[in-house]
Structures are given as structure tokens and as C-alpha cells.
C-alpha positions, 0 to 999 in steps of 0.5 A: 500500500502506498502512503501519501504524505500530507504535503501533496494534498496540502500543496494541491489545496493551495493551488485549487484556492489560488485558482478560485481567488484568481477566478473570483478576482478576474471574472465579471460573470456572476456565474464564474464568481459562483464557480470560483467560490465552489473551487475555493470551498472544495479546496478547503474541504480537502485541507480539512481532509488532509489535516484530519489524515495528518493528525489521525483525527476523524474531525477532519471528515466531519468538517468536510461534510459540513463544508460540502453541505455549506457549498450545496446551499451556497450554490442552491441560493446563489443559483436562485439568485442568478435566476432572479437577476436574469429575470430583472436584467438581461445579463449576468455581468457583476458590474450591471448588477449594481444598477439594481440599487435604489438611489435616492438623492 
């Protein structure tokens, strides 16, 4: 049986988190923003699993389940908001969504 060191999954989680952060900062489309947040949440979940493996503690797997549930709720609410936003305006550009503010002078 091949044993895996804890450095490799930690490096993978860091790379995934960096990719998600770059996608969050670089893209304006709200669909890509949601996908980037999802990638970042998956990187955090992988880091919890790695920490549990490193210290031999099953709490990492419990936190993984919580993070996956949080990601599911986030994506469900995000998609609902995107559908409602799409019904109001014709684009999913993040800059155009600021037009929905009610500005009173």
C-alpha cells in the first residue's frame, strides 16, 4: 500500500484555492464567481481531510461533510439569485447588477 504524505494534498489545496481566488478577482460574470467560490470551498474541504489524515483525527472528515453541505446551500441560493437577477436584467455581469440599487438623492 502506498502512503501519501500530507504535503501533496496541502499543496493541491493551495493551488486550487489560488485558482479560485484568481477566478473570483478576474471574472465579472456571476456564474464564474459562483464557480470560483465553489472551487475555493472544495480546496478548504480537501485541507480539512488532509489535516485529519495528518493528525489521525476523524474531525477532518466531519468538517468535510459540513463544508460540502455549506457549498450545496451556497450554490442553491446563488443559482436562485442568478435566476431572479436574469429575470430583471438581461445580463449576468456583476457590474450591471449594481444598477438594481435604489438610489435616492
